[in-house]
C-alpha positions in Angstrom: -86.7 16.0 -49.0 -83.9 16.4 -46.5 -84.3 15.0 -43.0 -83.8 18.0 -40.7 -81.8 16.1 -38.1 -79.5 14.6 -40.7 -79.0 18.0 -42.4 -78.3 19.8 -39.1 -75.7 17.2 -38.1 -74.1 17.3 -41.5 -74.1 21.1 -42.2 -74.0 22.5 -38.6 -71.6 20.0 -37.0 -70.8 22.2 -34.0 -74.5 23.2 -33.7 -73.7 27.0 -33.7 -76.6 27.8 -36.0 -79.0 25.7 -34.0 -77.8 27.3 -30.8 -78.2 30.8 -32.2 -81.8 30.2 -33.2 -82.7 28.2 -30.1 -80.7 29.7 -27.2 -81.7 26.9 -24.8 -79.6 24.5 -26.8 -76.4 26.6 -26.2 -76.0 25.4 -22.7 -76.0 21.7 -23.8 -72.8 19.9 -24.8 -72.4 20.0 -28.6 -73.2 16.3 -29.1 -76.6 16.8 -27.6 -77.6 20.1 -29.3 -79.1 18.4 -32.4 -80.7 15.6 -30.3 -81.7 17.0 -26.9 -84.5 14.4 -26.8 -81.9 11.7 -26.5 -80.9 12.8 -23.0 -81.6 10.6 -20.1 -83.5 12.1 -17.1 -80.2 12.0 -15.2 -78.5 14.1 -18.0 -81.4 16.5 -18.0 -81.1 17.0 -14.2 -77.3 17.4 -14.3 -77.5 19.9 -17.2 -80.5 21.8 -15.8 -82.4 21.2 -18.9 -86.0 20.0 -19.0 -87.6 18.5 -22.1 -91.1 19.7 -22.6 -90.2 23.0 -21.0 -86.8 24.2 -22.3 -87.3 22.4 -25.6 -90.4 20.6 -26.9 -90.6 16.9 -26.9 -90.6 15.3 -30.4 -94.0 14.8 -32.0 -92.8 11.7 -33.7 -90.0 9.2 -32.9 -87.1 10.5 -35.1 -85.4 7.1 -35.2 -88.5 5.3 -36.6 -88.8 7.8 -39.5 -85.2 7.6 -40.9 -85.9 4.7 -43.2 -89.0 6.3 -44.6 -86.9 9.2 -45.8 -84.3 7.0 -47.3 -81.3 7.7 -45.0 -80.7 4.0 -44.4 -79.0 1.8 -46.8 -78.2 3.4 -50.2 -79.9 6.7 -49.4 -82.8 6.2 -51.8 -86.2 7.3 -50.6 -89.1 4.9 -50.7 -92.2 5.7 -52.7 -93.0 7.0 -56.1 -90.6 8.9 -58.2 -91.5 11.9 -60.4 -92.1 9.4 -63.2 -94.9 7.8 -61.2 -93.1 4.4 -60.8 -92.1 3.1 -57.4 
């Protein structure tokens, strides 16, 4: 399983694909296009962008799920492998 945020930042560094599919992201600076939910209220106001309206708020906290998918440390996912062993 590939973490969507990680994959987007790795394979769409300048966020052109993300911006093409989600036009609201195109008006954000490149460093915020993959993570618009990381903006402060001040940044939202300055950029004329409203989370929950222009782009949905995250359903889960993306930061707290990175370790579950194995993107911390050595990159190995936690859980059972195909062989049934942890």
